[in-house]
Backbone bond lengths (Angstrom), bond angles and torsions (degrees), N, CA, C in turn:
res aa  C-N    CA-C-N  psi(-1)  N-CA   C-N-CA  omega(-1)  CA-C   N-CA-C  phi
1 M - - - 1.421 - - 1.505 108.98 -
2 S 1.292 117.76 133.84 1.438 121.15 -179.53 1.529 110.44 -136.80
3 L 1.283 116.83 163.23 1.447 120.12 176.19 1.583 109.06 -67.12
4 R 1.306 118.86 127.53 1.448 121.59 -175.52 1.544 105.08 -80.12
5 E 1.305 114.55 147.07 1.434 119.92 175.38 1.505 111.57 -74.41
6 P 1.343 118.98 133.74 1.445 119.73 -176.42 1.557 115.64 -49.35
7 E 1.312 118.84 -40.67 1.436 116.37 -172.02 1.580 110.29 -73.92
8 L 1.334 117.26 -4.41 1.420 119.91 -177.18 1.529 112.00 -95.75
9 V 1.253 117.95 -3.28 1.472 119.32 -175.82 1.540 113.92 -118.85
10 A 1.310 114.91 151.93 1.477 121.64 176.23 1.540 106.44 -77.39
11 P 1.317 118.12 137.35 1.439 120.43 -176.62 1.547 114.33 -71.15
12 F 1.357 115.36 151.44 1.444 119.67 172.45 1.499 106.17 -99.46
13 H 1.345 118.10 123.42 1.450 123.09 -178.35 1.557 107.68 -101.36
14 F 1.304 116.08 128.49 1.422 122.51 -179.14 1.543 112.58 -86.75
15 Y 1.276 115.53 131.72 1.472 122.36 -179.57 1.562 107.78 -127.78
16 V 1.297 115.53 156.54 1.477 121.78 175.70 1.526 110.03 -102.39
17 G 1.333 114.44 -12.60 1.438 121.37 -179.57 1.514 104.90 -171.82
18 V 1.388 117.68 171.10 1.451 120.81 177.08 1.496 111.15 -58.83
19 G 1.277 115.90 124.28 1.504 120.18 178.67 1.545 113.84 79.10
20 D 1.359 119.75 2.21 1.410 122.22 -175.65 1.530 112.57 -110.88
21 Y 1.264 116.85 73.77 1.495 125.72 -173.46 1.551 112.08 -68.83
22 T 1.314 115.80 133.23 1.440 120.13 -177.13 1.546 113.65 -81.85
23 G 1.345 116.76 -17.28 1.446 123.26 -175.79 1.454 112.48 88.70
24 I 1.375 117.30 6.67 1.518 123.29 178.00 1.442 106.96 -112.29
25 S 1.380 112.67 136.19 1.474 120.44 175.21 1.554 106.23 -136.07
26 A 1.402 112.26 163.49 1.440 119.71 178.14 1.524 107.39 -134.32
27 V 1.356 114.48 144.08 1.544 119.83 -179.25 1.485 109.44 -125.60
28 S 1.353 121.14 -1.38 1.482 123.17 -176.03 1.477 108.01 -156.05
29 Y 1.311 115.01 172.33 1.484 122.16 175.36 1.569 107.92 -55.68
30 K 1.352 117.22 -48.30 1.396 119.62 -177.64 1.537 111.23 -59.93
31 D 1.335 119.45 -47.45 1.421 123.35 -178.93 1.533 108.89 -63.49
32 F 1.305 118.40 -38.87 1.442 121.06 -179.59 1.553 111.91 -62.45
33 L 1.313 115.88 -42.38 1.466 121.71 173.31 1.444 113.63 -60.20
34 K 1.292 118.21 -46.72 1.460 124.85 178.75 1.529 108.38 -62.99
35 S 1.278 119.13 -45.29 1.475 121.23 -179.15 1.489 113.02 -64.71
36 I 1.339 116.76 -37.55 1.480 118.29 -178.84 1.510 110.59 -60.91
37 K 1.318 114.34 -31.51 1.546 119.26 -178.86 1.509 108.04 -79.03
38 Q 1.344 121.70 -23.98 1.451 123.10 -175.75 1.494 118.26 -91.78
39 V 1.369 115.44 -39.21 1.464 117.16 -175.34 1.499 114.45 -72.25
40 E 1.308 114.42 162.97 1.483 118.64 174.50 1.495 111.76 -63.58
41 A 1.306 117.20 145.73 1.461 120.66 177.61 1.564 109.22 -58.23
42 K 1.301 117.53 -33.48 1.428 120.94 175.70 1.477 111.80 -52.24
43 S 1.336 119.05 -40.63 1.447 122.33 179.75 1.513 112.19 -65.75
44 L 1.311 114.86 -40.40 1.486 120.57 178.42 1.515 109.81 -61.18
45 S 1.292 117.40 -46.76 1.458 121.67 -179.63 1.575 109.22 -63.24
46 F 1.291 116.80 -45.23 1.476 123.21 177.95 1.565 109.70 -50.45
47 H 1.318 115.95 -49.11 1.461 118.75 -171.71 1.573 109.44 -82.03
48 V 1.277 118.57 -29.36 1.478 120.58 179.70 1.591 106.34 -69.78
49 D 1.329 114.90 -42.74 1.477 118.34 -177.69 1.499 113.88 -65.95
50 R 1.383 115.00 -30.25 1.517 121.22 178.42 1.487 114.28 -86.95
51 G 1.318 116.56 -14.79 1.430 118.37 -177.87 1.528 114.82 85.01
52 D 1.350 113.02 12.83 1.471 118.74 -174.73 1.544 114.54 -65.13
53 F 1.358 112.66 -43.82 1.490 115.55 -179.41 1.535 114.20 -58.30
54 Q 1.357 112.74 -51.73 1.491 114.57 -179.15 1.505 113.54 -64.55
55 K 1.303 118.40 -31.99 1.445 122.97 178.58 1.551 109.27 -64.77
56 W 1.338 115.35 -45.58 1.544 118.35 -178.32 1.493 108.91 -68.31
57 V 1.348 118.75 -41.78 1.458 123.04 -176.54 1.554 107.16 -63.95
58 L 1.331 116.95 -41.36 1.462 120.77 -176.95 1.581 110.24 -73.81
59 D 1.334 116.58 -49.30 1.442 119.92 -174.44 1.512 113.29 -78.80
60 V 1.321 121.40 -32.14 1.487 121.74 -175.20 1.505 110.38 -103.64
61 L 1.373 116.75 -51.64 1.485 113.92 -178.54 1.562 111.60 -81.76
62 K 1.289 116.96 -13.21 1.455 122.47 176.58 1.546 110.82 64.68
63 D 1.327 114.44 41.02 1.484 117.70 -174.37 1.579 104.22 -120.27
64 K 1.347 113.70 96.60 1.462 121.24 178.24 1.472 111.57 -66.85
65 K 1.326 122.36 -42.17 1.390 125.23 178.54 1.526 113.67 -57.41
66 L 1.300 117.29 -49.04 1.436 121.36 178.40 1.519 112.46 -64.50
67 A 1.290 114.67 -39.15 1.474 121.73 -178.02 1.605 107.96 -60.28
68 K 1.331 114.26 -45.83 1.451 118.85 178.38 1.512 112.73 -63.33
69 E 1.297 120.39 -38.41 1.455 123.41 179.11 1.530 107.99 -66.54
70 I 1.298 120.25 -43.52 1.438 123.52 -177.82 1.523 108.49 -66.24
71 E 1.329 118.24 -38.72 1.458 122.67 -179.25 1.587 109.74 -58.19
72 K 1.356 114.98 -38.05 1.462 119.37 -178.19 1.521 113.03 -61.76
73 I 1.339 114.86 -26.49 1.492 117.14 -176.33 1.540 113.78 -64.65
74 K 1.290 114.40 -31.32 1.507 118.83 -177.90 1.541 109.54 -56.07
75 D 1.371 118.32 -43.84 1.415 122.27 -179.88 1.531 113.75 -67.65
76 Q 1.338 117.28 -19.15 1.400 118.80 -177.75 1.473 115.76 -82.99
77 K 1.364 116.22 -8.44 1.476 122.85 173.41 1.577 111.11 58.94
78 L 1.282 118.08 29.84 1.497 118.35 177.71 1.535 115.10 -71.02
79 Q 1.240 120.09 147.06 1.435 122.63 -179.15 1.550 108.64 -134.96
80 G 1.301 115.66 163.90 1.476 120.95 173.85 1.500 116.99 56.97
81 Q 1.344 113.27 -136.81 1.465 118.97 178.04 1.465 116.60 -65.97
82 A 1.322 118.73 -27.55 1.483 122.91 177.49 1.555 107.25 -65.28
83 L 1.383 116.98 -39.30 1.423 120.21 -179.74 1.564 110.40 -68.21
84 R 1.364 113.25 -43.70 1.455 119.69 -178.81 1.570 109.72 -59.69
85 K 1.315 117.25 -49.32 1.438 121.84 -176.79 1.541 110.24 -61.37
86 H 1.344 114.82 -43.51 1.504 119.87 -177.79 1.543 111.07 -62.71
87 L 1.360 113.50 -48.19 1.470 118.53 178.31 1.559 112.21 -59.53
88 Y 1.355 112.43 -44.88 1.458 117.12 179.59 1.532 111.60 -62.55
89 S 1.282 114.94 -41.21 1.486 119.26 -178.49 1.574 109.72 -62.41
90 I 1.331 116.75 -48.76 1.469 122.45 -179.21 1.540 110.53 -58.67
91 L 1.309 116.69 -47.38 1.437 121.44 -176.05 1.525 112.06 -71.75
92 S 1.312 117.27 -39.80 1.442 120.33 176.69 1.506 112.96 -61.45
93 K 1.346 114.51 -45.65 1.488 121.84 178.23 1.526 109.19 -57.73
94 R 1.357 116.44 -49.47 1.460 119.09 -177.42 1.557 110.56 -64.49
95 R 1.280 118.15 -40.04 1.482 118.96 179.68 1.479 111.71 -62.08
96 K 1.346 118.55 -43.33 1.417 123.29 177.87 1.566 110.89 -63.36
97 E 1.337 118.25 -40.36 1.416 124.28 176.94 1.562 110.16 -60.25
98 L 1.286 116.04 -45.94 1.467 119.38 179.37 1.491 111.87 -69.54
99 A 1.258 121.21 -36.02 1.461 127.42 178.38 1.568 107.55 -62.84
100 S 1.313 111.67 -44.75 1.455 117.52 -176.79 1.583 111.01 -63.85
101 K 1.335 112.67 -43.15 1.483 118.08 176.49 1.548 113.73 -60.39
102 K 1.336 113.71 -40.80 1.454 121.22 176.00 1.539 112.37 -60.96
103 R 1.346 116.28 -43.01 1.452 118.91 178.41 1.548 113.06 -65.98
104 T 1.339 116.61 -37.25 1.422 117.55 179.63 1.502 114.92 -70.08
105 R 1.330 115.71 -22.80 1.458 122.28 178.78 1.515 113.39 -80.06
106 S 1.355 115.12 -24.57 1.458 122.56 -175.53 1.542 112.29 -75.29
């Protein structure tokens, strides 16, 4: 597993509701982290409840481990800043893990 190059993946578009695009998209782990900090917490809840994040991570980034971690969030019923912090923490940890693996292979 390695970090996918941004130009190789389909973007994730953040919405706060069906048809209500925030204007924020992500095309990489780095973008996804940045976007989680920027979008309204309502958008994060919307996507967690629908399973959008784990689907994108699995289908586009091809990261089964991260998708499983994100899927667990739904059962925790987190909202607002607690949800944002938890998502950011999971993604940040996974990105560092993948970067570390990449360095050890080089």
